[in-house]
N, C-alpha and C positions, 0 to 999 in steps of 0.2 A: 667742963667737957661732959658729953653724954656718950654712951657706948651705942654702936650700930652694928647690925650683922651684914651690912652691905660689903661686898667683896669687890675690890678694885682689880679688874683684869686688863683692861684696855684703856689707854689715856690718849686724848687728843690734846693738842697744844695750839692755841691762837695767839698770834703776835701782832702788836700794833705796827701798821704799815710804815716803813721808812725810818724805823727806829733800830739803829744798829745795835744799840746796848740791849734792848729787849730781845732781839733776835740772837745775839751772842749767848745770852742766858738760856733761851730756848733750846739752842743747839747742844747745851750741856745736859739737858734733862733726860734724853733717851738712854744714855749710859746709867744714869742714877736709877732709872725705874727698871732697866734691864737686870741690874744687880739684885733687884727685889722680885724678879720673876713677873714683871708687868710689862705688856706690850705697848709701844707707842704707834699711833696710827698715822703712818705716813711722815711727811716733813712738816715743820711748823707751818701753820695756816696763816697766810696774810692775804686779806680780801682788799683789793684795790679796783679802781675803775679800769685800769689798764688789764688787770688779770682778774676777771670776775669769777665767782665760784663755779667749780666744775661739778656737773650733776652726779657723776659716779663718786667723786670724792665726797661730796656732800652727803650722799647716801651712806657712804663708809662710816663717816662720823655719826650720823643719826642711828645707824643700826648697831654700832659696836662700842661707842665710847661710854664708860662708866664714870669717867671723870674727865673734865675739860679744864686745863690750866690756862688762864688768860693773862698774858703779860701785856699790859697797855693801860688805856684809861677807860672812862665810861663809854666813849664811842666804840671802842673795841668790845666792850661787854655788850652793847646793844646789837652789834653785828653778831656775836655769839647766841644771843637770844633767838635770832633767826635761824641759826645753824642748828640749834637743838630741835630734834624731831619730836615724836610722840612718846618718847621714853623719858622717865624722870631720871635726869642726869645731874651729878654733883658738878659744881662749877666753883673754881678757886680763882679769885681775882688777885693778881699781884699788880701793884700800882706803878706803872710807867707813864701815867698821864698827869694832868694838872689839877682836876677836881678830885676825883677818887671817891665819889658816893658809893660806887658799886665795887670798885676794886680796892677792898678793904686792907689787904696785907701789904706791908713793906717788903722790899726785896730781901732785906736781912731776915725776914720772918719766913720766907718761902719754905726752906728745907724742913724746919721744925713743923710747919704746918703740913707738909706732905708726909712726914713721919707719922703724925698724928692721925692723918687720914688713912694711911696704910695700916695703922694698927685699930682702926675703927673707933678712934677717940676724937670726936668732933661735934660741933652743933650746926644745925642747918637753919638759915634764915629764908623761909619759904616766900617768894614773891609771886603774886597773881600776874598773869598776863591777859592781854585781850586779843581777840580775834576781829579782823576788819574785812568786810566785803564790799567791793565797788560794783553796784548794779546800775544798768542803763536799759530801760524798757524791758525789765524782767530777764535780762541777761546778765550774768555775773562776769565782769571784766577782769577783775583782779581780786586777790585776797591775800592776807598776810597776818602775822602774829606780832605783837608789840609788847615790850617791857615798859616802856615809858608812856607813849601817847600816840593818838591819832589826831591829826590836825588838818582842818580845811582852812586855807588862807588865799588871799589874793596876791596878785603881782603888785610891785611897788606903786605903780601908776594907775592901777585899776580903782574904779569907784567902790564904794561901800557894797557888800554883798548882803543878800538875805538867806538865812538858812533856818529851815523848819526843824524843830526838834520834837520827836515822838518817844515816849517812854512806854514799852509794852503796849504799843498801838494806842496810846493816850496822848493827845496833843499836849505839849509843854509850853512852847512859845515859838515865835518867829524872831530870830535874832538878826538885827541889822548892825553889822559890825565888819571889822577887817578880817575876821575869821572866827573860828571855834576850835577849842581844844578839849579833847576827851582823854583824861589822864587816869592812870593807875596811881595807887599810893606811891609807888616808886618814883613814877614821873612828876609827882607833885612838887618835887624840888627842881624841876627842869624848866621847860617853857612855861608851865602853868604858874610857877612862882613869879617869873618875870612879868607875867600878864596880870598879876594881883591875885592869883588863886591861893587857896590855904595849903599849908603843909599837912599832909595826911600821914599818920604813923603807919609804916610799911605793912603790918599785920592786919590793918583794918579792912573789913569787907566792904569796900567802897570805891566808887569811881567819882571823879569831879569833872564837871562840864564848865569851862571858862571861856567867856567871850574875849576876844582880842579887840581892844579899843572899841567898845560898843558905841553905837550912835546915841543910844538912850542910857544914861548913867545909872538907872534903876535895874538895868540888866546886870545882875550879879552872878558870881560863881554858884553852881548848884551842886551838892553832894548827894549822890544817888547810890542805891544799893547795888552791890556787884552782881546780883542775880538778874538785874534788869536787862532787856534788850533794847538798845538805843539806835534809833534811826535818824540819820541826818539827811535832809532833802535840800538841794541847792535850787533856790527858787528864782534867782535872777541869771540872766545871760550876761557873763562878764568874761573877757579874754584873761587868761592867766591865772585862773582858779585851779588849785591842785589839792589832792589828799596827800599827805605824807605820813609815812610810818617811822616812828622813832627818829624823824628828821633825816632819814638816810635813804628811803626809797619813796619815789613820787609818782602820782598818776594824775593826769590832766582831767578835769571835770567839765561837764556842760550842764546847762539848765535842765533840771528834772532828775539828775543823777541822784541815786541814794547811796549813802554809807551805812551799812548795818554792822552794829558792833555788839559784841557779847563776850562774856568772861571765857577765857580759854580753858579747856580741861586740864591742860598741861601747865605746871607751875615751873618757876625758874628757881633752882635750889642753890642758894649761895651758901658755901662754907663760910662761917663768920668767926672772927677771932674772939678768943675768951677774955682778952684783956681790954676791949672797947665795947661800947654800946652805941645805938643810934643817936643818942643825944650827944655823946662825945664827937661823933661825926659832924653833926650839924653845928655845934659850937665852933669847931675847928674850921669848917668850910664857909660858914656864914659870918664868921669872926664876931660872934655874939660877945658883948662885953668888953669890946676892944675900941 
């Protein structure tokens, strides 16, 4: 453990939707925090399609939370990454999901982890994020921040699409494929891995670009510096092509649209357990040696 001077005054709680066990745990936390003089921001947050995030409530989280406790899986953690604003907020992930690459702590470890955080005794696993902007004819249509990846892909029945890639305004290649993944090191074990991309250690200053089912087999994943500005241009007209952010938010694209990607100035700060490391997680999740 390392000591930190960060003082926890306000806590937000995010819960995996439709998980009664996680919600029951979340409802016990306000009393625990109140006994320690710490305020909990509103009711436990559950983001669903039926109940999208409220702007005022989102603003309260972004402006006030010093710590966000996430009870769920990696999908819930990705939603939380969008919830974090322009402040460096601590995030503690309690695993109520199936994978748990990002939600490192088991439920039985939750209170001891919270005690350590309140005492200022914890370690931080800093993860880089990416900002993505969707442009059409010099008009920005949408923007967002991702923890895992930005993906351009086609509908199931659409033909192969062509995507031009520029790095710092230098032409890299035109990829003909089912799509393209731009992944952070955190996202390297997600869609990137399924598409044949490399696993990148989380603290590496890198971004990986991986074509999805490329038409030419010599089109391989490329690891780029995270200081680079990446531009993706859809060159072909094809119905059903979309940009997705962390696999959760999507935007339809047209021929000529540009996706501009750069490293976010804000990091995602995970509280990490002292009794496990990244390779412990990989061996367990990927079942290495079994």
